[in-house]
C-alpha positions as CSV (number, residue, x, y, z in Angstrom):
1,X,1.9,32.9,-43.9
2,X,-1.7,34.2,-44.1
3,X,-2.5,32.9,-40.7
4,X,0.8,34.4,-39.2
5,X,-0.3,37.8,-40.6
6,X,-3.8,37.4,-39.2
7,X,-2.4,36.6,-35.7
8,X,0.1,39.4,-35.9
9,X,-2.7,41.9,-36.6
10,X,-4.9,40.6,-33.9
11,X,-2.0,40.7,-31.4
12,X,-1.0,44.3,-32.4
13,X,-4.6,45.4,-32.1
14,X,-4.8,43.8,-28.6
15,X,-1.6,45.4,-27.5
16,X,-2.5,48.8,-28.8
17,X,-5.8,48.5,-26.6
18,X,-4.0,47.5,-23.5
19,X,-1.3,50.4,-24.0
20,X,-4.0,53.0,-24.4
21,X,-5.9,51.9,-21.3
22,X,-2.4,51.6,-19.4
23,X,-1.4,55.2,-20.3
24,X,-4.8,56.5,-19.2
25,X,-4.8,54.7,-16.0
26,X,-1.1,55.2,-15.1
27,X,-0.8,58.7,-16.5
28,X,-1.2,60.3,-13.1
29,X,1.5,58.9,-10.7
30,X,2.0,60.0,-7.1
31,X,5.8,60.5,-8.1
32,X,6.6,64.2,-8.6
33,X,3.2,65.2,-7.2
34,X,4.7,67.7,-4.7
35,X,6.5,69.6,-7.6
36,X,3.5,69.6,-9.7
37,X,1.3,70.7,-6.8
38,X,3.8,73.6,-6.1
39,X,3.6,74.7,-9.7
40,X,-0.1,74.7,-9.7
41,X,-0.3,76.6,-6.4
42,X,2.2,79.1,-7.8
43,X,0.1,79.6,-11.0
44,X,-3.0,80.2,-8.9
45,X,-1.2,82.8,-6.8
46,X,-0.1,84.7,-10.0
47,X,-3.7,84.7,-11.4
48,X,-5.0,86.0,-8.1
49,X,-2.3,88.7,-8.1
50,X,-3.3,89.6,-11.6
51,X,-6.9,90.1,-10.5
52,X,-5.8,92.4,-7.6
53,X,-3.6,94.4,-9.9
54,X,-6.5,94.7,-12.4
55,X,-8.6,96.2,-9.6
56,X,-5.9,98.8,-8.8
57,X,-5.6,99.6,-12.6
58,X,-9.3,100.4,-12.7
59,X,-9.0,102.5,-9.6
60,X,-6.1,104.5,-11.2
61,X,-8.1,104.8,-14.5
62,X,-5.4,103.2,-16.6
63,X,-7.7,100.5,-18.0
64,X,-11.2,101.0,-19.4
65,X,-14.1,99.1,-17.7
66,X,-14.7,97.2,-20.9
67,X,-11.1,96.0,-21.3
68,X,-11.0,95.2,-17.5
69,X,-14.1,93.0,-17.8
70,X,-12.7,91.0,-20.6
71,X,-9.3,90.6,-18.8
72,X,-11.1,89.6,-15.6
73,X,-13.0,86.7,-17.5
74,X,-9.9,85.4,-19.0
75,X,-7.8,85.4,-15.8
76,X,-10.8,83.9,-13.9
77,X,-11.0,81.0,-16.5
78,X,-7.3,80.3,-16.1
79,X,-7.6,80.4,-12.2
80,X,-10.5,77.8,-12.4
81,X,-8.4,75.5,-14.8
82,X,-5.5,75.7,-12.4
83,X,-7.8,74.9,-9.5
84,X,-9.3,71.9,-11.2
85,X,-5.9,70.5,-12.1
86,X,-4.7,71.0,-8.5
87,X,-7.7,69.0,-7.1
88,X,-7.1,66.2,-9.6
89,X,-3.5,66.1,-8.5
90,X,-4.6,66.0,-4.9
91,X,-7.0,63.0,-5.7
92,X,-4.2,61.1,-7.3
93,X,-2.2,61.3,-4.1
94,X,-4.8,59.0,-2.5
95,X,-4.5,56.3,-5.3
96,X,-2.2,53.5,-4.2
97,X,0.4,53.2,-7.0
98,X,0.7,49.4,-6.6
99,X,-3.0,48.9,-6.8
100,X,-3.2,50.9,-10.1
101,X,-0.4,48.8,-11.6
102,X,-1.9,45.6,-10.4
103,X,-5.3,46.5,-11.8
104,X,-3.8,47.3,-15.1
105,X,-2.0,44.1,-15.2
106,X,-5.2,42.2,-14.5
107,X,-7.0,44.1,-17.2
108,X,-4.2,43.4,-19.7
109,X,-4.3,39.6,-19.0
110,X,-8.1,39.5,-19.2
111,X,-8.1,41.4,-22.5
112,X,-5.4,39.3,-24.2
113,X,-6.7,35.9,-22.9
114,X,-10.2,36.8,-23.5
115,X,-9.8,38.0,-27.0
116,X,-7.8,35.0,-28.1
117,X,-10.0,32.6,-26.1
118,X,-13.3,34.1,-27.5
119,X,-12.0,33.8,-31.2
120,X,-10.7,30.2,-30.5
121,X,-14.2,29.3,-29.2
122,X,-16.5,30.9,-31.8
123,X,-14.0,31.6,-34.5
124,X,-12.5,29.3,-37.1
125,X,-8.8,29.2,-36.2
126,X,-6.6,28.2,-39.2
127,X,-9.4,29.0,-41.8
128,X,-7.9,30.5,-44.9
129,X,-9.4,33.7,-46.2
130,X,-10.1,33.4,-49.9
131,X,-11.4,35.8,-52.4
132,X,-14.7,35.1,-54.4
133,X,-12.8,33.7,-57.4
134,X,-10.7,31.5,-55.2
135,X,-13.7,30.2,-53.4
136,X,-15.6,29.4,-56.6
137,X,-12.5,27.6,-58.0
138,X,-12.3,25.5,-54.7
139,X,-16.0,24.8,-55.0
140,X,-15.7,23.6,-58.4
141,X,-12.8,21.5,-57.6
142,X,-14.7,19.8,-54.7
143,X,-17.6,19.2,-57.0
144,X,-15.5,17.6,-59.7
145,X,-13.8,15.3,-57.0
146,X,-17.0,14.1,-55.3
147,X,-17.4,10.4,-54.6
148,X,-19.4,8.5,-57.2
149,X,-22.7,7.0,-56.5
150,X,-21.1,3.7,-56.0
151,X,-18.7,4.9,-53.6
152,X,-21.4,7.0,-51.7
153,X,-23.6,3.8,-51.4
154,X,-20.7,1.8,-50.2
155,X,-20.4,4.0,-47.1
156,X,-24.1,3.6,-46.3
157,X,-25.4,0.9,-43.9
158,X,-26.7,-2.2,-45.6
159,X,-30.4,-2.3,-45.9
160,X,-31.8,-4.0,-42.8
161,X,-35.0,-5.2,-44.2
162,X,-38.6,-3.8,-44.4
163,X,-40.0,-2.0,-41.3
164,X,-41.1,-4.3,-38.5
165,X,-44.7,-2.8,-38.8
166,X,-45.0,-3.5,-42.6
167,X,-48.2,-5.7,-43.2
168,X,-47.3,-9.2,-44.1
169,X,-49.7,-9.4,-47.0
170,X,-48.0,-6.2,-48.5
171,X,-44.5,-7.8,-48.2
172,X,-45.9,-10.9,-50.0
173,X,-47.1,-8.7,-52.8
174,X,-43.7,-7.0,-53.2
175,X,-42.0,-10.4,-53.1
176,X,-44.3,-11.5,-55.9
177,X,-43.5,-8.3,-57.8
178,X,-39.8,-9.0,-57.5
179,X,-40.2,-12.4,-59.0
180,X,-42.4,-11.2,-61.8
181,X,-39.8,-8.5,-62.8
182,X,-37.0,-11.2,-62.5
183,X,-39.0,-13.2,-65.1
184,X,-39.9,-10.3,-67.3
185,X,-37.0,-7.7,-67.0
186,X,-38.1,-5.8,-69.9
187,X,-41.5,-5.0,-68.5
188,X,-41.7,-1.2,-68.0
189,X,-44.8,-1.3,-65.8
190,X,-43.3,-4.0,-63.5
191,X,-40.0,-2.0,-63.1
192,X,-42.0,1.2,-62.4
193,X,-44.0,-0.5,-59.6
194,X,-40.9,-2.3,-58.3
195,X,-39.0,1.0,-58.0
196,X,-42.0,2.6,-56.2
197,X,-42.5,-0.2,-53.6
198,X,-38.8,-0.9,-53.0
199,X,-38.6,2.8,-52.1
200,X,-41.6,2.6,-49.9
201,X,-39.8,-0.3,-47.9
202,X,-36.6,1.8,-47.7
203,X,-34.7,-0.4,-50.0
204,X,-33.3,2.6,-51.9
205,X,-30.5,0.8,-53.8
206,X,-32.9,-1.7,-55.3
207,X,-35.4,1.0,-56.2
208,X,-32.5,3.0,-57.9
209,X,-31.5,-0.2,-59.8
210,X,-35.1,-0.9,-60.9
211,X,-35.6,2.8,-62.0
212,X,-32.2,2.6,-63.9
213,X,-33.3,-0.4,-65.9
214,X,-36.5,1.4,-66.6
215,X,-34.6,4.4,-68.0
216,X,-32.6,2.0,-70.2
217,X,-35.7,0.6,-71.6
218,X,-37.4,3.9,-72.2
219,X,-34.4,5.4,-73.9
220,X,-35.2,8.6,-75.7
221,X,-38.8,8.5,-74.5
222,X,-37.8,8.9,-70.9
223,X,-39.4,12.0,-69.4
224,X,-38.1,14.7,-67.1
225,X,-40.2,13.0,-64.3
226,X,-38.3,9.8,-64.9
227,X,-34.9,11.4,-64.6
228,X,-35.9,13.5,-61.7
229,X,-37.3,10.5,-59.9
230,X,-34.1,8.4,-60.5
231,X,-32.0,11.4,-59.2
232,X,-34.1,11.4,-55.9
233,X,-33.7,7.6,-55.6
234,X,-30.0,8.0,-55.9
235,X,-29.8,10.8,-53.5
236,X,-31.8,8.8,-50.8
237,X,-29.7,5.8,-51.6
238,X,-26.6,7.9,-50.9
239,X,-28.0,9.3,-47.6
240,X,-28.8,12.7,-49.0
241,X,-25.6,13.2,-50.9
242,X,-25.9,14.4,-54.5
243,X,-23.3,12.4,-56.5
244,X,-22.0,13.2,-60.0
245,X,-24.3,10.4,-61.2
246,X,-27.3,11.9,-59.6
247,X,-26.3,15.3,-60.9
248,X,-26.4,13.9,-64.4
249,X,-29.9,12.7,-63.8
250,X,-30.9,16.2,-62.7
251,X,-29.2,17.8,-65.7
252,X,-31.1,15.4,-67.9
253,X,-34.4,16.3,-66.3
254,X,-33.8,20.1,-66.6
255,X,-32.9,19.7,-70.2
256,X,-36.3,18.2,-70.9
257,X,-38.2,20.5,-68.5
258,X,-36.3,23.6,-67.2
259,X,-38.9,24.3,-64.7
260,X,-39.3,20.8,-63.1
261,X,-39.6,21.4,-59.3
262,X,-37.9,18.3,-58.0
263,X,-34.9,18.7,-60.4
264,X,-34.5,22.3,-59.3
265,X,-34.9,21.4,-55.6
266,X,-32.2,18.8,-55.7
267,X,-30.0,20.8,-58.0
268,X,-30.0,23.5,-55.4
269,X,-29.2,20.9,-52.8
270,X,-26.2,20.0,-54.9
271,X,-25.0,23.6,-55.1
272,X,-25.4,23.9,-51.3
273,X,-23.3,20.8,-50.6
274,X,-20.5,22.0,-52.9
275,X,-19.9,25.5,-51.4
276,X,-22.2,27.6,-53.7
277,X,-25.0,28.7,-51.4
278,X,-25.4,31.7,-53.7
279,X,-26.5,29.6,-56.6
280,X,-28.6,27.3,-54.3
281,X,-30.4,30.3,-52.8
282,X,-31.2,31.9,-56.2
283,X,-32.6,28.6,-57.3
284,X,-34.7,27.8,-54.3
285,X,-36.0,31.4,-54.0
286,X,-37.4,31.3,-57.5
287,X,-38.9,27.9,-56.9
288,X,-40.4,29.0,-53.6
289,X,-41.9,32.3,-54.9
290,X,-43.4,30.5,-57.9
291,X,-45.1,27.9,-55.8
292,X,-47.5,26.4,-55.7
293,X,-47.7,26.5,-51.8
294,X,-49.6,23.2,-51.6
295,X,-46.7,21.2,-53.3
296,X,-45.1,18.8,-50.9
297,X,-41.8,20.3,-51.7
298,X,-42.8,23.9,-50.8
299,X,-42.6,23.6,-46.9
300,X,-39.2,21.8,-47.4
301,X,-37.7,24.8,-49.1
302,X,-39.5,27.4,-46.9
303,X,-38.2,25.8,-43.7
304,X,-34.6,25.8,-44.9
305,X,-34.2,28.8,-47.1
306,X,-33.4,31.3,-44.3
307,X,-30.3,29.4,-43.2
308,X,-29.3,29.0,-46.9
309,X,-29.9,32.9,-47.4
310,X,-27.6,33.6,-44.4
311,X,-24.8,31.4,-45.9
312,X,-25.3,33.3,-49.3
313,X,-25.1,36.7,-47.5
314,X,-28.7,37.5,-48.3
315,X,-31.3,39.1,-45.9
316,X,-34.5,37.2,-46.9
317,X,-37.7,36.5,-45.3
318,X,-39.7,33.7,-46.9
319,X,-43.3,33.9,-47.7
320,X,-45.8,33.0,-45.1
321,X,-47.0,29.5,-44.8
322,X,-50.6,29.0,-46.0
323,X,-53.4,28.0,-43.7
324,X,-54.1,24.2,-44.0
325,X,-57.4,22.4,-43.5
326,X,-56.5,19.7,-41.1
327,X,-59.5,17.6,-41.9
328,X,-58.9,18.0,-45.6
329,X,-57.1,16.1,-48.2
330,X,-57.0,12.6,-46.7
331,X,-60.8,12.3,-46.4
332,X,-61.2,14.0,-49.7
333,X,-58.9,11.6,-51.4
334,X,-60.5,8.5,-49.8
335,X,-63.9,9.7,-51.1
336,X,-62.5,10.3,-54.6
337,X,-61.2,6.9,-54.6
338,X,-64.6,5.3,-53.8
339,X,-64.8,3.7,-57.3
340,X,-61.5,1.8,-56.8
341,X,-61.2,-1.7,-55.4
342,X,-60.6,-2.0,-51.7
343,X,-57.0,-3.2,-52.3
344,X,-56.2,-0.4,-54.7
345,X,-57.7,2.3,-52.5
346,X,-55.8,1.0,-49.5
347,X,-52.6,0.9,-51.4
348,X,-53.2,4.5,-52.6
349,X,-53.9,5.9,-49.1
350,X,-50.9,4.0,-47.6
351,X,-48.7,5.4,-50.4
352,X,-49.8,9.0,-49.6
353,X,-49.2,8.3,-45.8
354,X,-45.7,6.8,-46.6
355,X,-44.6,9.8,-48.8
356,X,-45.6,12.3,-46.1
357,X,-44.1,10.3,-43.3
358,X,-40.8,9.9,-45.2
359,X,-40.5,13.5,-46.1
360,X,-41.3,14.6,-42.5
361,X,-38.6,12.1,-41.2
362,X,-36.1,13.4,-43.9
363,X,-36.7,17.1,-44.0
364,X,-39.1,18.0,-41.2
365,X,-42.1,20.1,-42.0
366,X,-44.7,22.5,-40.8
367,X,-47.0,21.8,-37.8
368,X,-49.9,21.6,-40.3
369,X,-48.2,18.6,-42.1
370,X,-47.5,16.8,-38.9
371,X,-51.2,17.3,-38.0
372,X,-52.2,16.1,-41.5
373,X,-50.2,12.8,-41.0
374,X,-51.7,12.2,-37.6
375,X,-55.2,12.8,-39.1
376,X,-54.5,10.4,-42.0
377,X,-53.2,7.6,-39.8
378,X,-56.3,7.9,-37.7
379,X,-58.5,7.7,-40.7
380,X,-57.0,4.4,-41.8
381,X,-57.2,2.9,-38.2
382,X,-53.4,3.2,-37.4
383,X,-54.1,4.8,-34.1
384,X,-51.0,3.6,-32.4
385,X,-48.7,4.9,-35.1
386,X,-50.7,8.2,-35.0
387,X,-50.0,8.3,-31.3
388,X,-46.2,7.8,-32.0
389,X,-46.3,10.6,-34.5
390,X,-48.0,12.8,-32.1
391,X,-45.4,12.1,-29.4
392,X,-42.6,12.9,-31.9
393,X,-44.4,16.1,-33.0
394,X,-44.7,17.2,-29.4
395,X,-40.9,16.7,-29.1
396,X,-40.1,18.7,-32.4
397,X,-42.3,21.6,-31.4
398,X,-41.7,21.6,-27.6
399,X,-40.5,25.2,-27.7
400,X,-43.1,26.5,-30.2
401,X,-46.5,26.8,-28.3
402,X,-48.4,28.0,-31.4
403,X,-47.1,25.1,-33.5
404,X,-48.1,22.7,-30.6
405,X,-51.7,24.1,-30.6
406,X,-52.1,22.9,-34.3
407,X,-50.8,19.5,-33.5
408,X,-52.8,19.1,-30.3
409,X,-55.9,20.0,-32.2
410,X,-55.4,17.4,-34.7
411,X,-54.6,14.8,-32.0
412,X,-57.9,15.7,-30.3
413,X,-59.7,15.2,-33.5
414,X,-58.1,11.9,-34.1
415,X,-59.0,10.9,-30.4
416,X,-55.4,10.2,-29.4
417,X,-54.7,13.3,-27.4
418,X,-53.9,12.5,-23.7
């Protein structure tokens, strides 16, 4: 019924527009032109006779000069109006009646077809128009009826195994860790490491299961970081979908730390997925403006918040991205880890590279972050992978010359620029 009323209003508005144009275009018709022309000519003759009579009255002295001047102005104005009307009628005689009607018909078709076609192309035919309360109610209903974590994971592809470029010795270490945890399932340190490395290999379901077991062991001692970490693993295992189970983890994290950045980030994501961009925008805006700007989640929010603001009906310009030292943190971190064993230092650096690479793949990032990943890979000798990242960055920023300049500079420093 609502759709019928909408189309009735659109049809009436289109018809009214066509009728107004038709009346204007067809108001002057050649039919009856002779009678109208005769009437106009007669009026002009009367006005000219009145001017002549006025001159005679002045000569006889029956009308004062002041009154005569006022009368002459008024008669002359009417004479000019009659003359303009006569010329318009004369022009109308040269307009082919058939052509005018055909033109009006073409315009009517274009207006009607164009209006409906344009709406059908860029509009949302059939979309209901709900008030705010109704939209909130629908959003809450959708949220309550979301698929569970198990259902969401069942819809995802089965893990295809570790990346083909994963080092063989690293895979052996992870296999050993799996066996160790299987033998000691109550060891929190082993579960923590297993969750971390399964996630690094892309085996998100296994990572989520290990982290879930760790939460059971920790019980009341589990921290906000623990719950937020489990929520993120669950979201990744579900392909970015925030299930009710993941939401429960986020809620537990915020109960322990209301300002936890990752819990707030993913809670905002949950609201956006369930038709509440207004709540998501408010949460992300506070998080973005609080900073810090060097946090790895900060550019994720900054790059997406304008689209979210538009959905929320807000006009918002995010803070400018800070300048980043492209030669910076990777080398500093390597130097800071000089006291570590070679194996631990390599694992730490690889973990940093993996986190940054995964985040850029999942959410995108700023040109400086792509440049940082290129530099980091070159530092550890992964020049082929750095070249692949450089090629991908060139594709991502192909239409942004300023961004490409940042990426190109990093590639030149890394020695992989062509």
